[in-house]
N, C-alpha and C positions, 0 to 999 in steps of 0.2 A: 504493500500500500504506500502510495506517495502522499505524505501529509500535506494538507492544504497550505499550512504556513510555509513549508519548504518549497512547494510549487510556486507560491506567490513570490517568495524571495528570489527564486531562480528567474521567474518571469520578469521581475523588476530589473534584474541585471541584464537580461536579454533586451528588454525595451530600452534601457539606458544606453546600451552599446549601439542600438540602432538609431540613437539620436532623439528618442521620444522624451521631451522635457518633463512630462508629467508621468514618468514611468511608474513610480510607486502607487499613484492614484489609479492609473489605468489598469495595472495588474490586479488590484483588488476589485475594481469595477467589472472586469471581465469574469472573474471568479464568481462574483455575486450574480451577474447576469446568467451564467450557466446554472447556478444553484437555484435561481428563481427567488432570491431573497434580497433584502436591503443590504446596502454596503455595511451599515453599522452591525448587522447580524454576522456578516462574513468576518468582519474584524474581531468580533467577540469570539467566534469559533476558532480563529487563528490563535488568539491568546489562550483559549482553553486547551487546544491541542486534541489529538486523537481523531481528527476529522479528515476524511479522504478528499483529495482534490477531485473536482468534477471531471467526468469524461469529456474529451475534446478540448480540454483547457490548453494544452500545448499547441494544438493547431490554431486555436483562436489567437493565442499570443503571437504565433508566427505571422498571422495576417496583420496584426497591429504593428509588429516589427517591420513589416513591408510598407508601413505608413498608411494603411487603410484607416480612415478616421474611426476613433472609438465609437462615435455615435452611429456610424454605419454598421458596426459589428453588433452593437446592442440594440439598434433600432430606436434609441431614445435620446432626447436632448432635454435639458431642464432650463427653463426660462421663467424667472420671477415666480417660482413655485408651481408652474405648469409643467406637466410631463408631456412632451411633444413627440410624435413619431416622425422620424426623418430617415433618409436613405439616399441612394443615388438619384440625381436629378433635382435635388433641392439644396439650397444653401443652409448650412448648419448654423443656427443662431448662436451668437457670441455673448458672453457675459457683459461686455462693454456696452452692448445695445440696450441693456436695461436702463441706462441713463436716459435714452430717448423716451422710454415709457414714463419715467419719473417726470420729465419735462412736459410731456403731453398731458399727464394727469394734473400737473400744476396749472396748465393752461385751461383745463376743463373745470377747475374749481370755481364754484359759484354760478356756473351756467346751468340753466334748467333744460332738461331733455336735449343735450347737445348732440350734434351730428359730427361723426368722425369718419374720415376716409384715409385708408392706408394704401399708399401707392407702392407697387412692386412688393407684394406681401410675402412672397416665398412660402415658408412653412406656415405662415399665419401667426407667427409668434407675437408680433407687435399688436396686431388687431385683436387677437384673443386675450392678450394680457390687459389691454385697455378695457375690453368688455368685462373681463373678470373683476377688475378693480374699480370700474365705473359702470355698474349695471344699468344706470339710467341713460347711458349713451346709446345712440343708434350708430352702429359701426358697419362700414362698407370696406371691403378689401378686394383689390384687383391684382391679378398676376398674369404675366404674359405666356409662360410656357405651360404646356399640358401637364408635364410631370409635377412641377412645383404646385400648380393649381390643385392637382389631385391630392397631394400631401396636405395642403391647407384645408381642403374640404374634409379630408379624413380626420384631421386634428379637430376641426370645428365640431364634427359629428360625435367624435369620441368624447370630447369635453362637454358637449351639450350646451355650448355657448351660442347665443343667437347673433350671429354675424353673417352678413351677406358676403359670400366669397364668389367673386366673378372672374371670368377669364377675359383678358383684354389688354390693350396697350395703355400703360399708365399715362402716357403723354396725351391721350385723347379720352380718358375714362370719364364716365358719369356725366354726360352732357345734361342729363335731367336734374343734376344737383348744382349747376353753376350758380354762384352767388348765394349758396344755401348751407355751406359747411362751416362748422366752428373751428375744427382743428384738422389739419392734414399731417399725417406722419409719413415718413419715407426713409427707408434705408436703401438708397439706390446703388447700382453698380458705380464705383468711383475710383477704381485702381487705374492709374495712367496706362494707356495702351502699351507702352514700351517697358513697363515694369512688371515682369513676370514674378509672381510670388515665390519666395524661397521655400516655404514649407510645402512638402509634397502633399500633405493632407488638403491644402487649399489648391495648389497648382493642378493636382491630378484628379481631384475628386469633387470640388465645388464646381457647379455648372458655370461655364464661361459667361453666360448671359447675366449672371449675378455678380460678376467680378469687375469687368472692365468698363470704364466710364465713357468710352467712345471718342476719346481725344488724347493728345499728348499730355495734357494737364489733368485728365480724368474728370473734367467738369461738364462735358457736353450733355451726358444723360442726366446728371443731377440738376443742371440748369433747365433742361427741357421739362423735367418733372416738377421743378419749382414753378416754371411758367404755367403748367397745368394747375398746380395748387393755387396760384394767384387767381385763376379764373374760377375755381371752385369755391374759394373762401368768401364768406361775407365780409363786409367792412369791419375791421377789428379782429378778424379771425387770425389763427396762428398756424404757421408752418414749423414743424420740428423735423429736421433732417440730419442724419448721420453723415460723416465725411471722414476721409483719411486724416491722420494726424498732421500730415504735411499740407492740408488744405484749410487749416484753421484761420488763415488770413485771406487766402485767395477766394474761397467760396463766399464768405460774408461780403467781401469787397465786390464780387461779381453780382451778388443778389442786390446789394445797395445800388449798384449801377443801373439796374433795370427800371427803377422808378416805381416798382410795384409795392415796395415795403417801406414802412414808416420807421421801424426799429429792427435792427439786425444785431443780435447778441450771440456770441459764441460761448460754449461751455466746455469745460474740461472733464475728463472721466476721473475715476478714482486714483489713477496713476499720474494724474496731472497732465494728461495729453489732450490736445484739442480734439473734440469728438463730435459735438452736436451744435448745430446752429438753430436758433429760434428767431423767426422773423414775423412781424405783425403786418398784416395786410392793410393797406390804406389806399383808397381810390382817389385821393386828392393828389393831383400831379404837380410837378414843379417844385417840390420841397426836397430838401436833403434828408436822407435817412440817417438815423442815429446808428452808428456801427461801434460795437465794443465787445468786451469779453466779461463774462460774469465772474 
């Protein structure tokens, strides 16, 4: 019998040698997945000892060592307390995107029966989190690709959250809701076209449609989606958009230059990196937008 704790110890070494930064965490998560239990229970059994490693564990560890994302192997990703199903064809939600939801909820505070649109929803993580934490909101989510749309629908149905998940191009979405939306959220593709991600999990497994921003500076698609947000938002409505840490100055400056926004403020994530811009829609033209950092 191979003891669980010994197998996890060896798996941690294997993953670390393969360059997986989260090797200790991933080794335990894979064991817990195969055992069908919480990670905390797996850790408890490792301490207790006398427990056999699950069948197929070494094979699953080998797949992770080849840099298949952990979430593709377990079929699960966790986002603001929600357990989402993910896999090939959909962007795996990142912890740093939770800031975007925080900022959106802050913008929704005090609004009665607000309307929210999530552009380029992917797995549905942002839209579903907003609905879960602001039940009074009416939430719409749009996704371009068939596979990602299917994952978002699956997550919506599994979680039982009332979110309209539609398939379409975010740049032209919801003409029936022009001038009627309170908050638009968006985590667009924003990687500059000539900057291939270093991490194999991202480069080889996240869909290219969710990665590249369509221009050398990576801002073509974000600005196009922001343009659609400006059409959807009512006067005083709010856009909350994630961006690359290198775009903390360029995206706010570009948004301010469109004349669509009265206030453009950038926010840093928990590691102090520029991460999300919040812009207030104003239809009075000919005024300078306030641009700054929170």
